[in-house]
C-alpha positions as CSV (number, residue, x, y, z in Angstrom):
1,M,-5.7,21.4,18.1
2,T,-7.4,18.2,19.0
3,D,-10.8,16.9,17.7
4,I,-11.1,13.4,19.0
5,Q,-14.9,13.6,18.6
6,R,-14.3,13.9,14.9
7,C,-13.4,10.3,14.1
8,S,-11.5,9.6,11.0
9,E,-12.7,7.0,8.5
10,L,-10.2,4.6,6.8
11,L,-10.8,4.7,3.0
12,L,-9.5,1.9,0.9
13,P,-9.4,1.4,-2.9
14,A,-11.5,-1.3,-4.6
15,G,-10.2,-2.3,-8.0
16,S,-12.6,-5.2,-8.3
17,L,-15.6,-6.7,-6.4
18,E,-13.2,-9.2,-4.7
19,K,-10.9,-6.4,-3.5
20,L,-13.9,-4.4,-2.3
21,K,-15.0,-7.4,-0.1
22,I,-11.4,-7.8,1.2
23,A,-11.1,-4.1,2.1
24,V,-14.4,-4.3,4.0
25,L,-13.5,-7.5,5.9
26,Y,-10.0,-6.2,6.8
27,G,-11.1,-3.0,8.4
28,A,-12.0,-0.3,5.9
29,D,-14.7,2.1,6.9
30,A,-15.3,3.0,3.3
31,V,-14.1,2.1,-0.2
32,Y,-13.9,4.0,-3.5
33,L,-14.3,2.5,-6.9
34,G,-14.8,3.5,-10.6
35,T,-16.3,2.1,-13.7
36,P,-14.4,2.1,-17.1
37,D,-16.6,4.9,-18.4
38,L,-16.4,8.5,-17.1
39,S,-13.8,7.9,-14.4
40,L,-10.0,7.7,-14.3
41,R,-10.0,3.9,-14.3
42,T,-10.2,2.8,-17.9
43,K,-9.1,-0.7,-16.7
44,S,-11.7,-1.0,-14.0
45,E,-12.9,-4.5,-13.5
46,F,-16.4,-3.5,-12.3
47,T,-19.5,-4.1,-14.2
48,L,-22.7,-2.2,-13.2
49,E,-24.0,-5.4,-11.7
50,E,-20.9,-5.8,-9.6
51,V,-21.1,-2.1,-8.5
52,V,-24.6,-2.9,-7.1
53,D,-23.4,-6.1,-5.5
54,G,-20.4,-4.3,-4.0
55,I,-22.6,-1.5,-2.5
56,E,-25.0,-4.1,-1.0
57,F,-22.1,-6.0,0.5
58,A,-20.5,-2.9,2.0
59,H,-23.8,-1.6,3.4
60,K,-24.5,-5.0,5.0
61,Y,-21.3,-4.5,7.1
62,G,-22.2,-0.8,7.8
63,K,-19.5,0.5,5.4
64,R,-19.7,3.3,2.8
65,V,-19.0,3.2,-0.9
66,Y,-17.9,6.2,-3.0
67,L,-18.1,6.1,-6.8
68,T,-15.7,8.1,-9.1
69,L,-16.8,10.4,-11.8
70,N,-13.5,12.2,-11.8
71,L,-12.5,12.6,-15.5
72,F,-11.9,15.9,-17.1
73,S,-14.7,16.0,-19.6
74,H,-14.5,16.7,-23.3
75,N,-17.5,17.6,-25.4
76,K,-17.9,13.9,-26.4
77,D,-18.4,13.0,-22.7
78,I,-21.2,15.4,-22.0
79,D,-23.9,13.4,-23.8
80,K,-23.1,10.4,-21.6
81,L,-23.7,12.2,-18.3
82,P,-27.5,12.1,-18.0
83,D,-27.7,8.3,-18.3
84,Y,-24.6,7.8,-16.1
85,V,-26.0,10.0,-13.3
86,D,-29.5,8.5,-13.5
87,T,-27.9,5.0,-13.1
88,V,-25.8,6.2,-10.2
89,R,-28.9,7.5,-8.4
90,K,-30.4,4.0,-8.6
91,V,-27.4,2.2,-7.0
92,Q,-27.3,4.7,-4.1
93,P,-23.6,5.2,-3.4
94,D,-22.6,7.2,-0.3
95,G,-20.8,9.8,-2.3
96,L,-19.7,10.7,-5.8
97,I,-16.1,11.8,-6.4
98,V,-16.0,14.6,-9.0
99,A,-13.1,16.7,-10.4
100,D,-14.5,18.7,-13.3
101,P,-16.5,21.9,-12.3
102,G,-18.9,21.4,-15.2
103,V,-19.6,17.8,-14.2
104,F,-20.0,18.9,-10.6
105,M,-22.6,21.5,-11.6
106,F,-24.5,19.0,-13.8
107,V,-24.7,16.3,-11.0
108,K,-25.7,18.9,-8.4
109,E,-28.6,20.0,-10.6
110,R,-29.7,16.5,-11.8
111,A,-29.2,14.5,-8.6
112,P,-29.2,17.0,-5.6
113,E,-29.5,14.2,-3.1
114,L,-26.0,12.8,-3.9
115,D,-23.1,13.8,-1.7
116,L,-20.4,15.3,-3.9
117,H,-16.7,14.8,-3.0
118,V,-14.1,17.0,-4.8
119,S,-11.4,14.7,-6.3
120,T,-7.7,15.1,-5.7
121,Q,-7.5,15.8,-9.4
122,A,-9.0,19.3,-8.7
123,N,-5.8,20.1,-6.9
124,V,-7.3,21.6,-3.8
125,C,-4.3,22.8,-1.8
126,S,-5.5,25.8,0.2
127,W,-8.3,26.7,2.6
128,Q,-9.6,29.3,0.1
129,S,-10.1,26.5,-2.5
130,V,-11.8,24.4,0.1
131,K,-14.2,27.3,0.9
132,F,-14.9,27.7,-2.8
133,W,-16.0,24.1,-3.2
134,Q,-17.9,24.2,0.1
135,D,-19.9,27.2,-1.3
136,Q,-20.7,25.2,-4.4
137,G,-22.2,22.4,-2.3
138,A,-19.4,19.9,-1.9
139,S,-19.6,17.8,1.3
140,L,-16.0,16.7,1.2
141,C,-12.7,17.8,-0.4
142,V,-9.9,15.4,-1.2
143,L,-6.7,17.5,-0.6
144,G,-3.8,17.4,-3.0
145,R,-0.8,15.2,-2.0
146,E,1.3,18.3,-2.1
147,V,-0.4,19.7,1.0
148,S,1.9,19.7,4.1
149,F,0.7,19.0,7.6
150,N,1.1,22.6,8.6
151,E,-1.1,23.6,5.7
152,L,-3.6,20.9,6.5
153,T,-3.8,22.1,10.1
154,E,-4.7,25.6,8.9
155,I,-7.2,24.3,6.4
156,R,-8.9,22.3,9.2
157,E,-9.1,25.3,11.5
158,K,-10.5,27.7,8.8
159,C,-12.8,25.1,7.3
160,P,-14.4,23.3,10.2
161,N,-17.8,22.7,8.5
162,I,-16.7,20.6,5.5
163,K,-15.1,17.1,5.5
164,L,-11.5,16.8,4.6
165,E,-9.8,13.8,3.1
166,A,-6.0,13.2,2.9
167,F,-3.8,10.5,1.4
168,I,-1.9,8.4,3.9
169,H,-0.5,5.5,1.8
170,G,0.4,4.4,-1.7
171,A,2.0,5.7,-4.9
172,M,2.8,9.4,-5.1
173,C,1.7,10.6,-8.5
174,M,3.9,13.1,-10.4
175,T,3.1,16.8,-10.5
176,Y,0.0,18.2,-8.9
177,S,-1.9,15.2,-7.6
178,G,-1.7,13.1,-10.6
179,R,-1.9,15.3,-13.6
180,C,0.8,13.4,-15.4
181,L,2.3,15.0,-18.5
182,L,4.9,12.3,-19.2
183,S,2.3,9.8,-20.1
184,N,0.8,12.0,-22.8
185,F,4.1,13.1,-24.1
186,M,5.8,9.7,-24.3
187,A,3.0,7.2,-24.8
188,E,0.1,9.3,-26.1
189,R,-2.0,8.0,-23.2
190,G,-4.0,10.6,-21.4
191,A,-3.6,10.4,-17.6
192,N,-6.5,12.8,-17.2
193,Q,-8.7,10.5,-19.3
194,G,-7.8,7.5,-17.1
195,A,-5.2,5.8,-19.3
196,C,-1.9,6.7,-17.5
197,A,1.1,4.6,-18.7
198,N,2.9,5.1,-15.4
199,S,5.9,6.5,-17.4
200,C,7.2,8.0,-14.1
201,R,8.2,4.4,-13.2
202,W,10.3,3.7,-16.3
203,K,14.1,3.7,-16.2
204,Y,16.0,6.9,-17.0
205,K,19.6,8.1,-17.4
206,V,20.6,11.7,-16.6
207,H,22.8,13.5,-19.1
208,M,24.2,17.0,-19.1
209,R,25.6,19.1,-21.9
210,L,26.7,22.7,-22.6
211,K,23.8,24.9,-23.6
212,D,25.6,25.7,-26.9
213,G,25.1,22.0,-27.8
214,T,28.6,20.8,-27.2
215,S,29.6,18.2,-24.7
216,K,32.6,18.5,-22.5
217,E,33.9,16.9,-19.3
218,L,33.9,19.7,-16.8
219,P,33.6,19.7,-13.0
220,L,30.2,21.1,-12.0
221,T,30.5,24.2,-9.8
222,E,28.3,27.1,-8.7
223,E,30.2,29.3,-11.1
224,N,29.6,27.2,-14.3
225,L,26.3,25.6,-13.3
226,E,24.4,28.0,-15.6
227,L,26.4,26.8,-18.6
228,F,24.8,23.3,-18.5
229,E,21.4,21.9,-19.3
230,F,20.3,18.5,-17.9
231,L,18.4,15.9,-19.8
232,L,16.6,12.6,-19.3
233,E,17.0,9.5,-21.5
234,E,14.4,6.8,-21.1
235,E,15.7,3.2,-21.4
236,M,13.5,2.2,-24.4
237,R,14.1,5.5,-26.2
238,P,17.8,5.7,-26.7
239,G,18.9,9.0,-28.3
240,E,15.8,10.9,-27.2
241,F,16.7,13.5,-24.7
242,M,14.1,15.4,-22.6
243,P,15.3,18.6,-20.8
244,I,14.9,18.8,-17.0
245,E,13.8,22.2,-15.7
246,E,14.1,23.1,-12.1
247,D,12.8,26.0,-10.0
248,D,13.8,27.1,-6.6
249,R,11.6,24.5,-4.9
250,G,13.2,21.6,-6.7
251,S,12.6,19.2,-9.7
252,Y,9.2,17.7,-10.4
253,I,10.0,15.2,-13.1
254,L,9.9,11.7,-11.7
255,N,7.9,9.9,-9.0
256,S,8.9,9.5,-5.4
257,K,8.9,6.5,-3.2
258,D,5.6,5.2,-1.8
259,L,3.8,7.5,0.6
260,C,3.5,6.1,4.1
261,I,2.2,8.4,6.8
262,M,2.0,5.7,9.5
263,P,4.7,7.1,11.8
264,K,2.9,10.5,11.6
265,L,-0.7,9.1,11.6
266,D,-1.4,10.6,15.0
267,D,-0.9,14.1,13.6
268,L,-3.9,13.6,11.2
269,L,-6.0,11.9,13.8
270,R,-5.4,14.6,16.4
271,I,-6.7,17.4,14.1
272,G,-9.7,15.5,13.0
273,V,-9.1,14.7,9.3
274,D,-12.4,13.1,8.3
275,S,-11.1,10.5,5.8
276,L,-7.7,8.8,5.5
277,K,-7.2,7.6,2.0
278,V,-5.1,4.7,0.7
279,E,-4.1,4.8,-3.0
280,G,-4.1,1.6,-5.1
281,R,-7.1,0.5,-7.2
282,G,-4.7,-1.3,-9.4
283,K,-2.9,-3.0,-6.5
284,S,-3.2,-6.7,-5.4
285,I,-5.6,-8.3,-2.9
286,Y,-2.7,-8.8,-0.7
287,Y,-1.9,-5.1,-0.7
288,V,-5.5,-4.1,0.1
289,A,-5.8,-6.6,2.9
290,L,-2.6,-6.0,4.7
291,V,-2.7,-2.2,4.4
292,A,-6.3,-2.1,5.6
293,R,-5.4,-4.3,8.6
294,A,-2.3,-2.3,9.6
295,Y,-4.1,1.1,9.5
296,R,-7.2,-0.3,11.1
297,M,-5.2,-1.5,14.1
298,A,-3.3,1.8,14.3
299,I,-6.4,4.0,14.2
300,D,-8.3,1.9,16.8
301,D,-5.3,1.8,19.1
302,W,-4.8,5.6,18.9
303,Y,-8.4,6.3,19.8
304,N,-8.2,3.9,22.7
305,D,-4.9,5.4,24.1
306,P,-3.6,8.4,22.1
307,E,-1.0,9.4,24.7
308,N,0.9,6.0,24.6
309,W,0.4,5.3,20.9
310,S,3.4,4.1,18.9
311,A,3.6,3.3,15.2
312,E,6.3,0.6,15.4
313,D,4.2,-2.5,15.4
314,Y,2.0,-1.3,12.5
315,M,5.1,-0.3,10.5
316,D,6.3,-3.9,10.9
317,E,3.1,-5.0,9.2
318,L,3.5,-2.5,6.4
319,L,7.0,-3.7,5.7
320,T,5.6,-7.1,4.8
321,I,3.9,-5.5,1.7
322,P,6.0,-5.0,-1.4
323,N,6.8,-1.3,-1.9
324,R,9.3,1.1,-3.5
325,G,10.6,2.3,-0.2
326,Y,8.5,4.6,2.1
327,T,8.4,8.3,2.5
328,Y,6.5,11.0,4.3
329,A,6.5,12.9,1.0
330,F,5.1,16.5,1.6
331,H,4.0,16.0,5.2
332,E,6.9,18.1,6.6
333,G,6.9,20.5,3.6
334,R,9.0,20.1,0.5
335,L,10.3,16.7,-0.6
336,T,13.8,15.7,0.5
337,N,16.4,13.7,-1.4
338,H,15.4,10.7,0.8
339,S,11.9,10.8,-0.7
340,H,13.2,9.5,-4.0
341,G,14.5,6.1,-5.0
342,Y,17.6,6.9,-6.9
343,E,19.2,3.4,-6.8
344,N,16.2,1.3,-7.8
345,T,12.5,2.0,-8.2
346,A,11.2,-1.5,-8.5
347,T,8.5,-2.7,-6.1
348,L,10.1,-5.0,-3.5
349,G,9.2,-6.8,-0.3
350,A,10.6,-9.6,1.9
351,W,7.1,-11.2,2.1
352,E,4.7,-12.3,-0.6
353,Y,1.1,-13.3,-1.1
354,A,0.8,-17.0,-0.5
355,G,-2.9,-17.7,-0.9
356,M,-6.5,-17.2,0.3
357,V,-9.0,-19.3,2.1
358,Q,-11.7,-20.1,-0.4
359,S,-14.0,-22.1,1.8
360,V,-14.2,-23.7,5.2
361,E,-15.3,-27.4,5.4
362,D,-16.2,-29.3,8.5
363,D,-12.7,-30.5,9.0
364,A,-10.5,-28.5,6.7
365,F,-9.7,-25.2,4.9
366,I,-9.7,-25.1,1.1
367,I,-6.8,-22.8,0.0
368,E,-6.1,-21.2,-3.4
369,G,-2.4,-21.0,-3.5
370,K,-0.7,-17.8,-4.9
371,N,2.9,-17.7,-6.2
372,K,5.0,-20.9,-5.8
373,L,4.5,-22.9,-2.6
374,E,6.9,-25.8,-1.7
375,A,6.8,-28.5,1.0
376,S,8.1,-27.2,4.3
377,D,7.1,-23.6,3.6
378,V,5.8,-21.6,6.5
379,L,2.4,-20.1,5.7
380,E,1.1,-17.3,7.8
381,F,-2.7,-17.0,8.1
382,V,-3.6,-13.3,8.6
383,P,-7.2,-13.3,9.9
384,P,-9.4,-10.2,9.1
385,N,-10.9,-10.1,12.6
386,D,-8.0,-11.2,14.8
387,R,-4.7,-9.4,15.6
388,D,-2.9,-12.7,16.2
389,T,-1.7,-14.5,13.1
390,I,-1.3,-18.3,12.8
391,L,1.9,-19.8,11.5
392,L,1.7,-23.2,9.9
393,R,4.5,-25.2,8.5
394,L,3.3,-27.7,5.8
395,Y,5.2,-30.7,4.7
396,E,2.8,-31.6,1.9
397,F,-0.2,-30.4,-0.1
398,E,-3.4,-32.4,-0.4
399,H,-5.3,-31.8,-3.7
400,A,-8.6,-30.2,-2.8
401,K,-10.7,-32.7,-4.9
402,T,-8.7,-35.8,-5.5
403,G,-6.7,-36.0,-2.3
404,K,-3.5,-36.5,-4.3
405,I,-0.4,-35.5,-2.3
406,R,1.8,-32.9,-4.0
407,S,5.1,-31.3,-2.9
408,V,4.7,-28.1,-5.0
409,I,1.8,-25.7,-5.7
410,N,2.0,-23.4,-8.7
411,S,-0.3,-20.4,-8.9
412,G,-2.5,-20.6,-12.0
413,H,-2.2,-24.4,-12.4
414,D,-4.8,-26.1,-10.3
415,P,-3.6,-24.2,-7.2
416,Y,-6.3,-25.5,-4.8
417,F,-5.3,-27.6,-1.8
418,R,-6.8,-28.9,1.4
419,V,-5.4,-28.1,4.9
420,P,-7.0,-30.4,7.6
421,F,-7.7,-28.8,11.0
422,A,-5.7,-31.8,12.4
423,V,-2.3,-30.3,11.3
424,F,-2.8,-27.3,13.6
425,D,-1.1,-28.9,16.6
426,Q,-1.1,-25.8,18.8
427,E,-4.5,-24.3,18.1
428,D,-7.9,-24.6,19.7
429,L,-9.8,-26.5,17.0
430,T,-13.2,-25.4,18.4
431,T,-12.5,-21.7,17.6
432,L,-10.2,-22.2,14.5
433,K,-13.1,-21.9,12.0
434,D,-14.2,-18.6,13.6
435,R,-10.7,-17.2,13.5
436,I,-10.1,-18.1,9.9
437,P,-13.2,-17.3,7.8
438,P,-13.3,-17.5,4.0
439,M,-11.3,-14.7,2.2
440,T,-8.5,-14.9,4.9
441,V,-5.2,-13.9,3.3
442,L,-2.0,-16.0,3.6
443,R,1.6,-14.8,3.3
444,K,5.1,-16.2,3.4
445,E,8.6,-15.0,3.5
446,R,10.4,-14.5,0.1
447,S,13.8,-15.6,-0.9
448,L,15.7,-12.6,-2.2
449,T,19.1,-11.8,-3.8
450,E,21.8,-9.9,-2.0
451,V,21.0,-6.9,-4.1
452,Q,17.3,-7.0,-3.0
453,W,18.2,-7.4,0.7
454,D,20.6,-4.5,0.5
455,R,17.9,-2.4,-1.2
456,I,15.4,-3.1,1.6
457,K,18.0,-2.1,4.2
458,L,18.6,1.1,2.4
459,D,14.9,1.9,2.1
460,T,14.4,1.3,5.8
461,E,17.3,3.6,6.7
462,T,16.0,6.5,4.5
463,H,12.5,6.3,6.1
464,A,14.2,6.3,9.5
465,I,16.1,9.5,8.5
466,E,12.9,11.2,7.5
467,A,11.6,10.3,11.0
468,G,14.7,11.9,12.6
469,K,15.9,8.5,13.9
470,G,18.2,7.3,11.1
471,S,21.9,8.0,10.4
472,V,23.3,9.7,7.4
473,Q,26.5,7.8,7.8
474,A,24.5,4.5,8.0
475,Y,22.6,5.6,4.9
476,T,25.9,6.2,3.0
477,N,27.3,2.8,4.1
478,K,24.1,1.0,3.0
479,R,24.0,2.9,-0.3
480,D,27.6,1.9,-1.1
481,R,26.9,-1.6,0.0
482,L,24.0,-1.8,-2.5
483,R,26.1,-0.4,-5.3
484,E,28.8,-3.0,-4.6
485,S,26.2,-5.9,-4.6
486,Q,24.7,-4.5,-7.8
487,A,28.1,-4.6,-9.5
488,F,28.8,-8.2,-8.2
489,Q,25.5,-9.5,-9.8
490,D,25.0,-12.3,-7.3
491,T,21.7,-14.0,-8.3
492,S,21.6,-16.6,-5.5
493,L,18.5,-16.4,-3.3
494,K,18.3,-16.5,0.5
495,V,15.6,-16.1,3.0
496,K,15.9,-13.9,6.1
497,T,14.8,-16.6,8.5
498,P,17.5,-19.3,8.8
499,R,15.9,-22.5,7.6
500,I,16.7,-25.0,4.8
501,G,14.0,-27.1,3.2
502,M,12.6,-29.9,5.4
503,E,15.3,-29.4,8.0
504,G,16.1,-26.7,10.6
505,C,13.9,-24.5,12.7
506,C,13.1,-20.9,12.1
507,G,12.4,-20.2,15.8
508,K,8.9,-19.0,15.3
509,G,7.2,-22.1,16.8
510,C,4.9,-22.7,13.8
511,N,1.9,-25.0,14.0
512,G,2.7,-28.3,12.5
513,C,6.5,-27.9,12.9
514,L,7.8,-31.4,13.5
515,M,11.2,-30.1,14.6
516,F,10.1,-27.4,17.1
517,W,7.2,-29.0,18.9
518,H,8.5,-32.6,19.0
519,D,12.3,-32.5,19.3
520,P,13.5,-32.6,22.9
521,S,16.3,-30.2,22.0
522,Y,13.8,-27.4,21.6
523,A,12.2,-27.8,25.0
524,R,13.8,-24.6,26.3
525,A,12.7,-22.8,23.1
526,R,9.1,-23.9,23.7
527,E,9.2,-22.6,27.2
528,L,10.5,-19.3,26.0
529,L,7.9,-19.1,23.2
530,A,5.1,-19.4,25.8
531,E,6.2,-16.0,27.1
532,K,6.4,-14.3,23.7
533,K,3.9,-13.4,21.0
534,Q,3.5,-16.1,18.4
535,G,5.6,-15.5,15.4
536,E,8.3,-13.5,17.2
537,L,11.9,-14.6,16.6
538,F,14.1,-15.4,19.5
539,D,17.1,-13.1,20.3
540,R,20.5,-14.7,20.3
541,N,21.0,-14.2,24.0
542,M,17.5,-15.1,25.1
543,K,18.3,-18.7,26.0
544,D,20.1,-17.5,29.2
545,K,17.2,-15.3,30.4
546,P,14.6,-16.5,32.9
547,A,11.2,-16.9,31.3
548,D,9.7,-14.1,33.4
549,K,12.3,-11.6,32.1
550,I,11.9,-12.2,28.4
551,S,9.5,-9.3,27.7
552,A,12.0,-7.0,29.3
């Protein structure tokens, strides 16, 4: 089934007004946000005034804004509904996301002009449920994360007259679409009231004992499996054991790796899924910008040439974003063992947020640095409206106000510095300001330990296996390698690109690189770079190839 006429929107989270603007500028068609009251975002940074400002900003760019009213109401919440709904009517969002049937009914009666979207919290997983909500007056249903692609296809075919929304990227919440029970049980924080403690991300050990209460060392076989019960012990609660129960479809206790549908995105575009949703209202500006950019390029390119579309370039972009390892989750059906991060569940990435362009002067950019920046670092400007990034190697940092020269920038301690246009040796200065507007995000490569590099290699292999391209043997080797490096406990840091301080060349041809652009020994490299996309590293054997054969 193909429905190219039914164009899919890219829907990004907006955890603050600044993130909303970033999402819009970096390619989102729509954003969703919540206020602290009556939504599942008790830590929302939005005031009512900022909600109004955010909607006005989005509408200025022709983008849509959806507000969340997706809590499961208790009696104490009902009295708040009239004032909330009346306020929402005034700010004129493009849709209201609702989970509770009673709240849905109330809003429909009090504000019939509002488009109502059924939240993922309602656990819509079948075409029959979609039809039910359509009959109630819903304009869109957000499908549960547990819906497979085959199920989604059937829902699309049987429910052609209602919009469908599916998650494509971000954290996979435990159990049915986020109704987390661990948070209530372990931290007395109600996930369904917007206060989830993310207890699915804590560290656990697995124990087993005989069901009669005794513990013995016995080999586990199919014959004696029923003799045992399996238990979890959380790191900060020693001695507290929680039983693990499993049915014939598997265990549903802990969270998976991060969802990433990018290699299968064409499936969703082909059947006409109306809205493609990214999770992450609590994520960073860097996450919002880079995820929006990658999926924006991917979606546009698919519509331009669906037959020759490939996900590889966009996956490279997504790999610059810290993650827990990527998985297709339920896209192919049930979860596989490769969907879970057994070795380490920490968020990790080989790149990090380096800063943001705060303003553009007549002759310079004013940058707010993020994380630690040191002289000779290579900063990559990632423009919101340009596919080509700009690499800039800086040998010093000029204070934005005093002009004082510094060798280190620390986030949170006067992090503003000035980057004159004159340091961009290889750029057209007449168009530079247009390419890099305010709110442009910067990134840089991170230095990681051996354990962290091995973890990234393992995560990449497991995602490749899910795509049918990886190797189980390679996975086993990389898993064993990770365990060895974990045991060795080497804390020394290294960067992927071979470069040391003020010396050496990374091979990327960065603007302002004194080594690359001015050293005669790099003349051949500069010739080769002219035939390659800026930022691409050279292959080891490339120096022997004629320039016109490089792309091959």
